[in-house]
MMTF fields as JSON, N, C-alpha, C and O atoms, coordinates in Angstrom:
{
  "mmtfVersion": "1.0.0",
  "mmtfProducer": "UNKNOWN",
  "numBonds": 503,
  "numAtoms": 504,
  "numGroups": 126,
  "numChains": 1,
  "numModels": 1,
  "chainsPerModel": [1],
  "groupsPerChain": [126],
  "chainIdList": ["A"],
  "bondAtomList": [4, 2, 8, 6, 12, 10, 16, 14, 20, 18, 24, 22, 28, 26, 32, 30, 36, 34, 40, 38, 44, 42, 48, 46, 52, 50, 56, 54, 60, 58, 64, 62, 68, 66, 72, 70, 76, 74, 80, 78, 84, 82, 88, 86, 92, 90, 96, 94, 100, 98, 104, 102, 108, 106, 112, 110, 116, 114, 120, 118, 124, 122, 128, 126, 132, 130, 136, 134, 140, 138, 144, 142, 148, 146, 152, 150, 156, 154, 160, 158, 164, 162, 168, 166, 172, 170, 176, 174, 180, 178, 184, 182, 188, 186, 192, 190, 196, 194, 200, 198, 204, 202, 208, 206, 212, 210, 216, 214, 220, 218, 224, 222, 228, 226, 232, 230, 236, 234, 240, 238, 244, 242, 248, 246, 252, 250, 256, 254, 260, 258, 264, 262, 268, 266, 272, 270, 276, 274, 280, 278, 284, 282, 288, 286, 292, 290, 296, 294, 300, 298, 304, 302, 308, 306, 312, 310, 316, 314, 320, 318, 324, 322, 328, 326, 332, 330, 336, 334, 340, 338, 344, 342, 348, 346, 352, 350, 356, 354, 360, 358, 364, 362, 368, 366, 372, 370, 376, 374, 380, 378, 384, 382, 388, 386, 392, 390, 396, 394, 400, 398, 404, 402, 408, 406, 412, 410, 416, 414, 420, 418, 424, 422, 428, 426, 432, 430, 436, 434, 440, 438, 444, 442, 448, 446, 452, 450, 456, 454, 460, 458, 464, 462, 468, 466, 472, 470, 476, 474, 480, 478, 484, 482, 488, 486, 492, 490, 496, 494, 500, 498],
  "bondOrderList": [1, 1, 1, 1, 1, 1, 1, 1, 1, 1, 1, 1, 1, 1, 1, 1, 1, 1, 1, 1, 1, 1, 1, 1, 1, 1, 1, 1, 1, 1, 1, 1, 1, 1, 1, 1, 1, 1, 1, 1, 1, 1, 1, 1, 1, 1, 1, 1, 1, 1, 1, 1, 1, 1, 1, 1, 1, 1, 1, 1, 1, 1, 1, 1, 1, 1, 1, 1, 1, 1, 1, 1, 1, 1, 1, 1, 1, 1, 1, 1, 1, 1, 1, 1, 1, 1, 1, 1, 1, 1, 1, 1, 1, 1, 1, 1, 1, 1, 1, 1, 1, 1, 1, 1, 1, 1, 1, 1, 1, 1, 1, 1, 1, 1, 1, 1, 1, 1, 1, 1, 1, 1, 1, 1, 1],
  "groupList": [{"groupName": "MET", "atomNameList": ["N", "CA", "C", "O"], "elementList": ["N", "C", "C", "O"], "formalChargeList": [0, 0, 0, 0], "bondAtomList": [1, 0, 2, 1, 3, 2], "bondOrderList": [1, 1, 2], "singleLetterCode": "M", "chemCompType": "L-PEPTIDE LINKING"}, {"groupName": "ASN", "atomNameList": ["N", "CA", "C", "O"], "elementList": ["N", "C", "C", "O"], "formalChargeList": [0, 0, 0, 0], "bondAtomList": [1, 0, 2, 1, 3, 2], "bondOrderList": [1, 1, 2], "singleLetterCode": "N", "chemCompType": "L-PEPTIDE LINKING"}, {"groupName": "LYS", "atomNameList": ["N", "CA", "C", "O"], "elementList": ["N", "C", "C", "O"], "formalChargeList": [0, 0, 0, 0], "bondAtomList": [1, 0, 2, 1, 3, 2], "bondOrderList": [1, 1, 2], "singleLetterCode": "K", "chemCompType": "L-PEPTIDE LINKING"}, {"groupName": "PRO", "atomNameList": ["N", "CA", "C", "O"], "elementList": ["N", "C", "C", "O"], "formalChargeList": [0, 0, 0, 0], "bondAtomList": [1, 0, 2, 1, 3, 2], "bondOrderList": [1, 1, 2], "singleLetterCode": "P", "chemCompType": "L-PEPTIDE LINKING"}, {"groupName": "LEU", "atomNameList": ["N", "CA", "C", "O"], "elementList": ["N", "C", "C", "O"], "formalChargeList": [0, 0, 0, 0], "bondAtomList": [1, 0, 2, 1, 3, 2], "bondOrderList": [1, 1, 2], "singleLetterCode": "L", "chemCompType": "L-PEPTIDE LINKING"}, {"groupName": "ASP", "atomNameList": ["N", "CA", "C", "O"], "elementList": ["N", "C", "C", "O"], "formalChargeList": [0, 0, 0, 0], "bondAtomList": [1, 0, 2, 1, 3, 2], "bondOrderList": [1, 1, 2], "singleLetterCode": "D", "chemCompType": "L-PEPTIDE LINKING"}, {"groupName": "TYR", "atomNameList": ["N", "CA", "C", "O"], "elementList": ["N", "C", "C", "O"], "formalChargeList": [0, 0, 0, 0], "bondAtomList": [1, 0, 2, 1, 3, 2], "bondOrderList": [1, 1, 2], "singleLetterCode": "Y", "chemCompType": "L-PEPTIDE LINKING"}, {"groupName": "ALA", "atomNameList": ["N", "CA", "C", "O"], "elementList": ["N", "C", "C", "O"], "formalChargeList": [0, 0, 0, 0], "bondAtomList": [1, 0, 2, 1, 3, 2], "bondOrderList": [1, 1, 2], "singleLetterCode": "A", "chemCompType": "L-PEPTIDE LINKING"}, {"groupName": "THR", "atomNameList": ["N", "CA", "C", "O"], "elementList": ["N", "C", "C", "O"], "formalChargeList": [0, 0, 0, 0], "bondAtomList": [1, 0, 2, 1, 3, 2], "bondOrderList": [1, 1, 2], "singleLetterCode": "T", "chemCompType": "L-PEPTIDE LINKING"}, {"groupName": "VAL", "atomNameList": ["N", "CA", "C", "O"], "elementList": ["N", "C", "C", "O"], "formalChargeList": [0, 0, 0, 0], "bondAtomList": [1, 0, 2, 1, 3, 2], "bondOrderList": [1, 1, 2], "singleLetterCode": "V", "chemCompType": "L-PEPTIDE LINKING"}, {"groupName": "ILE", "atomNameList": ["N", "CA", "C", "O"], "elementList": ["N", "C", "C", "O"], "formalChargeList": [0, 0, 0, 0], "bondAtomList": [1, 0, 2, 1, 3, 2], "bondOrderList": [1, 1, 2], "singleLetterCode": "I", "chemCompType": "L-PEPTIDE LINKING"}, {"groupName": "GLU", "atomNameList": ["N", "CA", "C", "O"], "elementList": ["N", "C", "C", "O"], "formalChargeList": [0, 0, 0, 0], "bondAtomList": [1, 0, 2, 1, 3, 2], "bondOrderList": [1, 1, 2], "singleLetterCode": "E", "chemCompType": "L-PEPTIDE LINKING"}, {"groupName": "ARG", "atomNameList": ["N", "CA", "C", "O"], "elementList": ["N", "C", "C", "O"], "formalChargeList": [0, 0, 0, 0], "bondAtomList": [1, 0, 2, 1, 3, 2], "bondOrderList": [1, 1, 2], "singleLetterCode": "R", "chemCompType": "L-PEPTIDE LINKING"}, {"groupName": "GLY", "atomNameList": ["N", "CA", "C", "O"], "elementList": ["N", "C", "C", "O"], "formalChargeList": [0, 0, 0, 0], "bondAtomList": [1, 0, 2, 1, 3, 2], "bondOrderList": [1, 1, 2], "singleLetterCode": "G", "chemCompType": "PEPTIDE LINKING"}, {"groupName": "GLN", "atomNameList": ["N", "CA", "C", "O"], "elementList": ["N", "C", "C", "O"], "formalChargeList": [0, 0, 0, 0], "bondAtomList": [1, 0, 2, 1, 3, 2], "bondOrderList": [1, 1, 2], "singleLetterCode": "Q", "chemCompType": "L-PEPTIDE LINKING"}, {"groupName": "PHE", "atomNameList": ["N", "CA", "C", "O"], "elementList": ["N", "C", "C", "O"], "formalChargeList": [0, 0, 0, 0], "bondAtomList": [1, 0, 2, 1, 3, 2], "bondOrderList": [1, 1, 2], "singleLetterCode": "F", "chemCompType": "L-PEPTIDE LINKING"}, {"groupName": "CYS", "atomNameList": ["N", "CA", "C", "O"], "elementList": ["N", "C", "C", "O"], "formalChargeList": [0, 0, 0, 0], "bondAtomList": [1, 0, 2, 1, 3, 2], "bondOrderList": [1, 1, 2], "singleLetterCode": "C", "chemCompType": "L-PEPTIDE LINKING"}, {"groupName": "SER", "atomNameList": ["N", "CA", "C", "O"], "elementList": ["N", "C", "C", "O"], "formalChargeList": [0, 0, 0, 0], "bondAtomList": [1, 0, 2, 1, 3, 2], "bondOrderList": [1, 1, 2], "singleLetterCode": "S", "chemCompType": "L-PEPTIDE LINKING"}, {"groupName": "TRP", "atomNameList": ["N", "CA", "C", "O"], "elementList": ["N", "C", "C", "O"], "formalChargeList": [0, 0, 0, 0], "bondAtomList": [1, 0, 2, 1, 3, 2], "bondOrderList": [1, 1, 2], "singleLetterCode": "W", "chemCompType": "L-PEPTIDE LINKING"}, {"groupName": "HIS", "atomNameList": ["N", "CA", "C", "O"], "elementList": ["N", "C", "C", "O"], "formalChargeList": [0, 0, 0, 0], "bondAtomList": [1, 0, 2, 1, 3, 2], "bondOrderList": [1, 1, 2], "singleLetterCode": "H", "chemCompType": "L-PEPTIDE LINKING"}],
  "groupTypeList": [0, 1, 2, 3, 4, 4, 5, 1, 6, 2, 2, 7, 4, 1, 8, 4, 5, 9, 7, 0, 10, 2, 7, 3, 7, 1, 5, 4, 11, 12, 5, 13, 10, 10, 14, 12, 15, 11, 6, 16, 9, 11, 9, 17, 18, 2, 17, 7, 2, 2, 10, 4, 11, 6, 19, 11, 6, 11, 7, 5, 8, 3, 12, 1, 10, 9, 12, 11, 4, 7, 2, 10, 1, 18, 10, 1, 1, 3, 11, 11, 18, 10, 5, 15, 4, 11, 7, 12, 1, 2, 8, 17, 19, 4, 6, 19, 11, 11, 9, 7, 2, 11, 4, 15, 2, 4, 9, 3, 17, 15, 4, 2, 7, 17, 19, 14, 4, 4, 2, 2, 4, 11, 11, 0, 4, 2],
  "groupIdList": [1, 2, 3, 4, 5, 6, 7, 8, 9, 10, 11, 12, 13, 14, 15, 16, 17, 18, 19, 20, 21, 22, 23, 24, 25, 26, 27, 28, 29, 30, 31, 32, 33, 34, 35, 36, 37, 38, 39, 40, 41, 42, 43, 44, 45, 46, 47, 48, 49, 50, 51, 52, 53, 54, 55, 56, 57, 58, 59, 60, 61, 62, 63, 64, 65, 66, 67, 68, 69, 70, 71, 72, 73, 74, 75, 76, 77, 78, 79, 80, 81, 82, 83, 84, 85, 86, 87, 88, 89, 90, 91, 92, 93, 94, 95, 96, 97, 98, 99, 100, 101, 102, 103, 104, 105, 106, 107, 108, 109, 110, 111, 112, 113, 114, 115, 116, 117, 118, 119, 120, 121, 122, 123, 124, 125, 126],
  "secStructList": [7, 7, 6, 6, 6, 6, 2, 2, 2, 2, 2, 2, 2, 1, 2, 2, 2, 2, 6, 6, 1, 1, 7, 7, 1, 1, 2, 2, 2, 2, 2, 2, 2, 2, 2, 2, 2, 2, 2, 2, 2, 2, 2, 2, 2, 2, 2, 2, 2, 2, 2, 2, 2, 2, 6, 6, 7, 7, 7, 7, 1, 6, 6, 6, 6, 2, 2, 2, 2, 4, 4, 4, 6, 1, 7, 1, 7, 6, 6, 2, 2, 2, 2, 6, 6, 6, 6, 6, 6, 6, 6, 6, 6, 7, 7, 7, 1, 2, 2, 2, 2, 2, 2, 2, 6, 6, 1, 6, 6, 2, 2, 2, 2, 2, 2, 2, 2, 2, 2, 2, 2, 2, 2, 2, 6, 7],
  "xCoordList": [126.541, 127.864, 127.315, 126.655, 127.507, 127.334, 128.204, 128.74, 128.489, 129.317, 129.006, 129.643, 127.384, 127.533, 128.196, 128.288, 128.647, 129.348, 130.382, 130.014, 131.312, 132.407, 131.859, 132.78, 130.977, 130.687, 131.2, 131.265, 131.554, 132.091, 133.262, 133.871, 133.83, 135.827, 135.569, 135.604, 135.305, 135.213, 135.124, 135.835, 134.132, 133.89, 135.429, 135.925, 135.396, 136.423, 137.743, 138.651, 138.19, 138.451, 139.857, 141.049, 137.978, 138.014, 138.447, 139.603, 137.737, 137.938, 139.253, 139.849, 140.074, 141.702, 142.345, 143.46, 141.55, 142.699, 142.212, 142.591, 141.373, 140.673, 141.914, 142.741, 142.082, 142.424, 144.314, 145.043, 144.316, 146.05, 146.409, 147.428, 145.59, 144.97, 146.775, 147.643, 146.856, 148.005, 148.194, 147.353, 149.003, 150.535, 148.88, 147.969, 149.045, 148.112, 149.365, 150.593, 148.422, 148.997, 149.565, 150.501, 148.655, 149.207, 149.167, 149.089, 149.238, 148.978, 147.95, 147.739, 146.368, 145.283, 144.636, 143.751, 144.999, 144.778, 145.302, 144.734, 147.137, 147.348, 147.163, 147.183, 146.987, 145.353, 144.243, 143.561, 144.099, 142.437, 142.921, 142.784, 143.852, 144.434, 144.634, 144.177, 145.879, 145.435, 143.883, 143.878, 142.85, 141.882, 141.156, 140.536, 141.953, 141.61, 141.526, 140.761, 142.538, 143.772, 142.855, 141.917, 143.274, 142.379, 140.927, 140.696, 140.227, 139.17, 139.009, 137.991, 140.175, 140.446, 140.812, 140.573, 141.623, 142.629, 140.9, 140.61, 140.226, 139.263, 137.788, 137.27, 137.994, 137.333, 137.87, 137.423, 139.173, 139.37, 139.537, 139.592, 139.724, 139.961, 138.541, 138.195, 137.726, 136.447, 135.169, 133.959, 136.069, 135.677, 136.49, 135.671, 137.176, 138.291, 137.626, 137.1, 137.989, 136.556, 135.451, 135.183, 134.583, 133.288, 133.599, 132.921, 134.434, 135.01, 135.411, 134.862, 136.548, 136.769, 136.131, 136.566, 134.662, 133.906, 132.919, 132.881, 131.971, 132.196, 132.573, 132.261, 133.281, 134.497, 135.097, 135.743, 134.88, 134.522, 135.634, 135.693, 137.073, 138.32, 137.541, 136.639, 138.256, 138.15, 139.218, 140.287, 138.992, 140.195, 138.772, 137.893, 139.293, 138.633, 139.078, 138.361, 140.677, 141.48, 142.222, 142.897, 141.84, 142.859, 144.367, 145.026, 145.066, 146.643, 145.901, 146.396, 144.927, 144.355, 144.035, 144.646, 143.126, 142.922, 144.358, 144.703, 145.25, 146.207, 146.682, 146.777, 147.236, 148.0, 146.704, 146.615, 145.506, 144.841, 145.171, 145.63, 144.992, 145.01, 146.244, 146.024, 147.349, 148.509, 149.046, 149.84, 148.133, 148.016, 147.396, 148.42, 146.79, 145.452, 146.34, 145.226, 146.821, 147.091, 146.538, 146.909, 145.94, 144.948, 145.356, 144.498, 146.83, 147.663, 149.299, 149.569, 150.203, 151.217, 152.533, 153.634, 151.892, 153.281, 151.996, 151.711, 151.728, 151.401, 151.823, 151.011, 153.462, 154.692, 153.706, 153.21, 153.824, 153.388, 151.999, 151.876, 150.529, 150.129, 149.473, 148.407, 150.817, 150.995, 150.814, 149.814, 152.308, 152.908, 151.328, 151.353, 150.734, 149.336, 148.227, 147.383, 147.672, 147.02, 148.382, 148.015, 149.391, 149.745, 150.365, 151.226, 149.707, 149.812, 148.099, 147.423, 148.152, 146.617, 145.827, 145.002, 146.347, 146.491, 147.455, 146.581, 148.731, 149.139, 148.802, 149.209, 147.844, 146.7, 146.352, 147.435, 145.177, 144.14, 143.976, 142.87, 145.355, 145.537, 146.528, 146.265, 147.248, 148.144, 148.033, 147.75, 148.289, 149.272, 150.057, 150.149, 151.536, 152.331, 152.914, 152.966, 153.329, 153.779, 155.12, 154.683, 155.592, 156.901, 155.55, 155.617, 154.652, 154.379, 152.861, 152.15, 152.992, 152.139, 152.506, 151.959, 153.676, 154.619, 155.291, 155.835, 154.998, 155.865, 154.737, 154.973, 152.826, 152.522, 152.159, 151.989, 152.066, 151.592, 152.065, 151.357, 153.988, 155.0, 154.426, 154.88, 153.297, 152.726, 151.539, 150.996, 150.728, 149.905, 150.038, 149.922, 150.399, 150.728, 150.784, 150.402, 151.825, 152.174, 151.214, 151.223, 150.055, 148.744, 147.523, 146.836, 147.168, 146.735, 147.029, 146.097, 147.997, 148.174, 148.0, 147.495, 148.625, 147.882, 146.319, 145.801, 146.008, 144.907, 143.806, 143.298, 143.9, 143.254, 143.731, 143.118, 144.714, 145.161, 144.595, 144.325, 144.288, 142.911, 141.805, 141.365, 141.819, 139.903, 139.466, 138.27, 140.517, 140.526, 139.641, 138.452, 141.694, 140.902, 139.752, 139.393, 139.247, 138.222, 136.67, 135.692, 137.037, 136.009, 135.386, 134.366, 136.94, 137.461, 136.616, 136.172, 136.641, 135.554, 134.773, 134.687, 133.971, 133.207, 132.007, 130.808, 132.461, 131.941, 131.582, 130.968],
  "yCoordList": [114.561, 113.734, 113.87, 114.886, 112.887, 112.889, 112.172, 111.162, 112.629, 111.922, 109.913, 108.925, 110.164, 108.449, 107.583, 106.407, 107.827, 107.861, 107.023, 105.901, 107.538, 106.687, 106.115, 105.927, 105.933, 105.5, 103.904, 103.598, 103.027, 101.728, 101.575, 100.544, 102.788, 103.206, 103.387, 102.363, 104.495, 104.631, 103.307, 102.908, 102.939, 101.723, 99.674, 98.805, 100.087, 99.039, 99.53, 98.705, 101.442, 101.686, 101.144, 100.836, 101.413, 101.41, 99.94, 99.882, 98.704, 97.303, 97.428, 96.687, 98.136, 98.04, 98.724, 98.364, 99.954, 100.039, 100.073, 100.636, 99.412, 98.289, 97.571, 97.79, 96.213, 95.751, 95.158, 94.18, 96.507, 97.039, 97.973, 98.036, 98.247, 98.267, 97.803, 98.541, 97.044, 95.665, 94.623, 94.203, 94.414, 93.701, 91.867, 91.486, 91.56, 90.308, 88.995, 88.99, 88.101, 86.899, 85.905, 85.303, 85.69, 84.867, 85.039, 86.027, 83.902, 83.589, 83.937, 84.717, 83.517, 83.056, 85.018, 85.463, 85.428, 87.354, 87.891, 88.736, 87.362, 88.374, 88.277, 89.111, 87.153, 86.632, 86.982, 87.049, 87.309, 88.787, 89.635, 90.125, 89.681, 91.662, 91.702, 92.56, 90.123, 91.124, 90.346, 90.447, 89.697, 89.997, 91.59, 91.945, 92.255, 93.186, 94.319, 95.077, 94.006, 94.744, 94.012, 94.689, 92.891, 92.778, 93.744, 94.29, 93.66, 94.439, 95.9, 96.427, 96.799, 97.698, 98.842, 100.016, 97.648, 97.781, 97.911, 98.734, 96.939, 96.659, 98.789, 99.663, 98.212, 99.969, 101.09, 101.848, 101.126, 101.969, 102.684, 103.912, 101.484, 102.386, 102.45, 103.266, 101.159, 101.532, 102.929, 103.053, 103.69, 105.029, 105.421, 105.964, 105.465, 106.53, 107.178, 108.277, 104.929, 105.471, 105.992, 106.676, 105.974, 106.327, 108.213, 109.218, 108.129, 110.285, 110.416, 111.353, 109.663, 110.447, 110.256, 110.413, 109.766, 109.414, 110.612, 111.625, 110.603, 112.395, 113.881, 114.818, 113.351, 114.87, 114.749, 115.694, 113.465, 113.121, 113.021, 113.505, 112.539, 111.563, 110.427, 110.027, 109.845, 108.109, 107.704, 108.288, 106.868, 105.053, 103.981, 104.024, 103.081, 101.591, 100.641, 99.769, 100.844, 99.425, 100.421, 101.451, 99.76, 99.908, 100.153, 99.688, 100.558, 100.513, 102.256, 103.354, 102.078, 102.947, 104.301, 105.361, 104.099, 104.728, 105.235, 106.415, 104.095, 105.278, 106.188, 107.248, 105.839, 107.44, 107.439, 106.211, 107.821, 109.175, 109.827, 110.969, 109.242, 110.144, 110.598, 111.799, 110.502, 110.457, 112.204, 113.022, 112.329, 113.038, 113.89, 114.564, 114.25, 115.547, 115.032, 115.149, 114.8, 115.576, 114.16, 113.731, 113.768, 113.044, 112.01, 111.23, 111.768, 110.929, 111.319, 112.52, 110.519, 111.36, 110.646, 111.058, 109.458, 108.124, 107.002, 105.872, 107.156, 105.66, 104.915, 104.002, 104.284, 104.017, 102.908, 101.784, 103.671, 102.841, 102.346, 101.127, 103.301, 102.368, 101.244, 100.673, 100.996, 99.813, 99.228, 98.551, 98.906, 98.53, 97.094, 95.978, 97.725, 97.378, 97.054, 96.45, 97.129, 97.119, 95.526, 94.794, 95.324, 94.206, 93.33, 92.465, 93.852, 92.665, 91.951, 90.953, 92.82, 92.25, 90.763, 89.853, 91.139, 90.301, 89.273, 89.023, 88.647, 87.947, 87.51, 86.393, 88.387, 86.901, 87.021, 87.191, 87.093, 86.946, 85.459, 84.936, 84.823, 84.059, 82.679, 81.548, 82.841, 82.118, 82.502, 83.677, 81.304, 81.417, 81.088, 79.861, 82.2, 81.762, 82.564, 83.793, 81.712, 82.584, 83.591, 84.696, 83.639, 84.11, 85.856, 87.06, 85.139, 86.183, 87.207, 88.061, 86.311, 86.864, 88.278, 89.324, 87.564, 88.336, 89.84, 90.788, 89.6, 90.894, 91.813, 93.019, 91.124, 91.681, 92.723, 93.932, 91.855, 92.368, 93.348, 94.113, 93.824, 95.079, 96.283, 97.419, 95.9, 97.17, 97.37, 98.228, 97.092, 97.662, 99.075, 99.96, 99.102, 100.335, 102.116, 103.244, 101.08, 102.604, 103.314, 104.306, 101.328, 101.804, 102.338, 103.038, 101.672, 102.827, 104.39, 105.142, 104.741, 106.153, 106.775, 107.896, 105.732, 106.713, 106.609, 107.313, 105.835, 105.745, 106.782, 107.478, 106.097, 108.102, 109.336, 110.403, 109.117, 111.252, 110.797, 111.64, 109.008, 109.073, 110.441, 111.521, 108.785, 109.624, 110.52, 110.745, 111.181, 112.742, 112.769, 112.581, 113.361, 114.089, 113.632, 114.48, 112.519, 112.174, 112.995, 113.641, 112.625, 113.82, 114.905, 115.047, 115.697, 116.918, 117.419, 118.538, 116.768, 116.824, 116.32, 116.263, 115.807, 115.687, 117.484, 117.393, 118.679, 119.613, 120.187, 121.25],
  "zCoordList": [46.465, 47.156, 48.56, 48.777, 49.684, 50.577, 51.412, 50.956, 52.876, 53.335, 53.558, 53.192, 54.534, 54.114, 53.02, 53.372, 51.876, 50.454, 51.989, 52.337, 52.569, 53.168, 54.742, 55.537, 55.062, 55.607, 56.558, 57.748, 54.901, 55.079, 54.935, 55.222, 54.375, 54.92, 56.274, 56.957, 56.86, 58.23, 59.286, 60.209, 58.786, 59.892, 59.675, 60.391, 58.294, 57.901, 58.026, 57.929, 58.343, 59.16, 60.396, 60.391, 61.914, 62.997, 62.598, 62.179, 62.644, 62.88, 62.703, 63.485, 61.911, 61.471, 62.576, 62.952, 63.281, 64.196, 65.497, 66.524, 65.245, 67.443, 67.568, 68.453, 66.135, 66.175, 65.997, 66.169, 65.563, 66.007, 68.191, 68.879, 68.327, 69.926, 70.207, 70.672, 69.967, 70.999, 69.913, 69.118, 69.996, 69.709, 69.042, 69.776, 68.25, 68.627, 69.034, 69.112, 69.199, 70.765, 70.548, 71.077, 69.348, 68.153, 66.593, 65.863, 66.404, 64.506, 64.472, 63.544, 65.659, 64.708, 64.837, 64.106, 65.376, 65.525, 64.692, 64.0, 64.467, 63.393, 62.056, 61.15, 62.094, 60.717, 60.419, 59.396, 61.98, 61.576, 60.787, 59.666, 62.189, 60.994, 59.897, 59.142, 59.351, 58.09, 56.925, 55.698, 57.686, 57.515, 56.662, 55.66, 58.251, 58.171, 57.073, 56.477, 57.185, 56.656, 54.596, 54.175, 53.816, 53.125, 52.571, 51.492, 53.691, 53.159, 53.303, 52.855, 54.052, 53.894, 52.949, 52.667, 52.601, 51.094, 50.006, 49.137, 50.458, 49.066, 49.153, 48.459, 50.766, 50.52, 50.001, 49.139, 50.796, 50.23, 49.234, 49.301, 47.313, 46.406, 45.587, 44.733, 46.205, 45.966, 46.693, 46.507, 47.454, 48.196, 47.125, 46.384, 46.776, 45.586, 44.817, 44.644, 43.834, 42.694, 42.8, 41.812, 43.66, 43.141, 44.056, 43.846, 44.717, 44.849, 43.853, 43.273, 42.984, 41.566, 40.098, 38.957, 40.754, 39.183, 39.77, 39.072, 41.202, 41.655, 40.834, 40.099, 41.46, 40.305, 38.884, 38.429, 38.07, 36.869, 36.579, 35.449, 37.005, 36.535, 36.525, 37.261, 35.207, 35.588, 35.85, 36.027, 35.874, 36.631, 37.295, 38.156, 36.223, 36.312, 37.187, 37.677, 37.472, 38.579, 39.601, 39.617, 40.173, 41.618, 41.183, 42.113, 40.411, 39.907, 39.148, 39.4, 38.428, 37.841, 38.698, 38.562, 39.465, 40.932, 41.592, 41.519, 42.322, 42.492, 42.135, 42.754, 40.607, 39.621, 39.582, 39.566, 39.551, 39.258, 40.758, 40.726, 42.015, 43.101, 43.048, 43.206, 42.943, 43.348, 42.439, 42.903, 40.819, 39.576, 40.876, 40.995, 41.632, 41.379, 42.919, 43.429, 43.531, 45.063, 45.738, 46.83, 45.192, 46.449, 47.163, 47.579, 47.475, 47.776, 47.861, 47.861, 47.92, 48.416, 47.663, 47.3, 47.623, 48.536, 46.895, 47.29, 46.219, 44.859, 44.982, 44.833, 45.376, 45.469, 47.128, 47.206, 47.773, 48.51, 48.407, 48.522, 48.141, 47.439, 46.797, 47.026, 45.529, 45.489, 45.759, 45.521, 47.016, 47.549, 48.602, 49.12, 48.449, 49.875, 48.774, 49.436, 47.22, 46.358, 46.906, 47.825, 46.412, 45.509, 47.127, 47.292, 47.823, 48.929, 49.532, 49.779, 49.503, 50.005, 48.082, 48.001, 47.542, 45.512, 46.823, 47.653, 47.302, 47.84, 48.996, 49.313, 50.071, 51.307, 50.247, 49.687, 49.03, 48.992, 48.045, 47.904, 47.375, 46.714, 47.261, 46.853, 47.861, 48.925, 49.773, 50.008, 50.827, 51.575, 52.166, 52.204, 53.327, 53.27, 54.676, 54.722, 55.779, 56.637, 56.484, 56.804, 56.372, 55.509, 54.65, 54.896, 53.784, 53.889, 54.305, 53.774, 55.836, 56.522, 57.738, 58.086, 58.036, 58.731, 58.031, 58.598, 56.59, 55.972, 55.852, 55.782, 55.801, 55.451, 56.424, 56.268, 57.626, 58.887, 59.256, 59.911, 58.86, 58.685, 58.246, 58.385, 57.659, 56.248, 56.911, 56.216, 57.905, 58.629, 58.721, 57.873, 60.348, 60.361, 59.827, 60.137, 58.467, 57.913, 56.42, 55.69, 56.736, 56.228, 56.454, 55.709, 58.314, 58.357, 58.574, 58.859, 58.472, 58.281, 57.122, 57.052, 55.557, 54.8, 54.038, 53.171, 54.511, 55.51, 54.997, 54.118, 56.805, 57.293, 56.566, 56.533, 56.075, 55.26, 53.999, 53.144, 53.69, 52.542, 52.717, 52.32, 54.141, 53.629, 54.415, 54.605, 55.004, 55.369, 54.175, 53.921, 53.007, 51.576, 50.501, 49.684, 50.471, 50.109, 51.295, 50.918, 52.558, 53.386, 52.236, 51.563, 52.51, 52.351, 50.204, 49.945, 49.622, 48.63, 47.816, 46.589, 49.045, 49.717, 50.202, 49.937, 50.763, 51.602, 50.223, 50.139]
}
């Protein structure tokens, strides 16, 4: 398995990193950051799933993937990752201003946790 497998994950995280360089000027910019968060959450668990499968671990759903990552110490805080998944699900099914504000507050912690996961996944490809 090679590192290009993680290229989409890296690119997605980069778009979110760039968006978070400065505070959003308005709701439209904030909502764009939330959209980037949504697809970063998706690509993070899908990338982890592929590498878990490569190492012969089985996990079929995002929550099970998080549990498996925690079990083998690839992530430190599975509850945080479950929160990210739940936040992503909330935004993809309905839109409320308060939900958007709460989710936006999660983005910095998601970025930190996601960069840590990416680093671990890269190590597992060596």
